C-alpha positions as CSV (number, residue, x, y, z in Angstrom):
1,A,25.0,-1.8,-2.0
2,I,26.0,-1.8,-5.7
3,F,24.0,0.3,-8.0
4,V,24.1,-1.1,-12.0
5,A,24.5,2.1,-14.1
6,I,24.5,1.2,-17.8
7,G,25.6,4.4,-20.5
8,I,26.3,7.0,-19.1
9,R,24.2,9.6,-21.6
10,P,21.3,9.4,-22.0
11,A,19.5,8.4,-25.4
12,T,17.3,12.1,-25.6
13,D,18.4,13.1,-29.5
14,I,14.7,13.1,-30.4
15,V,13.2,15.2,-28.2
16,A,15.7,18.0,-29.1
17,E,13.7,18.2,-32.5
18,L,10.7,18.9,-30.1
19,G,12.4,21.9,-28.6
20,V,12.2,20.8,-24.8
21,E,15.2,22.3,-23.3
22,R,17.8,19.4,-21.5
23,D,20.8,20.1,-19.3
24,Q,24.7,20.0,-20.1
25,F,24.7,16.3,-19.9
26,G,21.4,16.0,-22.0
27,Y,18.7,15.0,-19.5
28,I,15.8,15.9,-19.9
29,K,14.4,19.6,-18.0
30,V,11.2,18.2,-15.8
31,D,9.8,19.7,-13.8
32,K,7.8,18.3,-10.2
33,E,5.3,17.1,-12.4
34,Q,7.2,15.5,-15.1
35,R,6.5,18.2,-17.7
36,T,8.4,19.8,-19.9
37,N,9.4,23.4,-21.3
38,V,7.0,22.3,-24.1
39,P,3.0,22.2,-23.7
40,G,2.1,18.7,-23.2
41,V,4.5,17.2,-23.5
42,F,6.1,15.1,-20.3
43,A,8.9,12.4,-19.8
44,A,9.7,10.3,-17.0
45,G,12.2,7.8,-16.0
46,D,16.5,7.7,-15.9
47,C,16.0,10.4,-19.3
48,C,15.2,13.5,-16.8
49,N,16.7,15.9,-15.2
50,N,15.8,13.8,-11.5
51,P,19.1,13.1,-9.0
52,L,18.0,9.2,-8.9
53,K,18.2,6.4,-11.8
54,Q,16.9,3.6,-10.4
55,V,14.0,1.7,-11.1
56,V,12.0,2.2,-8.5
57,T,11.8,6.1,-9.3
58,A,11.1,6.0,-12.8
59,C,8.3,4.0,-12.1
60,G,6.7,7.3,-9.9
61,D,7.9,9.6,-12.1
62,G,6.0,7.7,-14.9
63,A,2.8,7.3,-12.8
64,I,3.6,11.4,-12.3
65,A,3.7,12.2,-15.9
66,A,0.8,9.8,-16.3
67,Y,-1.2,11.6,-14.3
68,S,0.3,14.7,-15.6
69,A,-0.9,14.6,-18.7
70,Y,-4.5,13.4,-18.0
71,K,-5.0,16.9,-15.9
72,F,-3.7,18.3,-19.3
73,L,-5.9,16.4,-21.8
74,K,-8.8,17.2,-18.7
75,E,-8.3,21.2,-18.8
76,R,-8.6,21.0,-22.7
77,T,-11.9,19.3,-23.0
């Protein structure tokens, strides 16, 4: 199997201004529901500290993040 890796550092500098925690490599720290340490901020895909960096897992991360954001907003209305 061949896996293509484009870039070695995630482009996550923009979230630093929001106070979102990143690991030593610059990946956004998320929990199993794709939540960051900042309430209401979710992340998905290759910018996260999840172990697999593939399209299929990024799609799954996105679905989880979207559902988590939905639950977050629903709890506040």
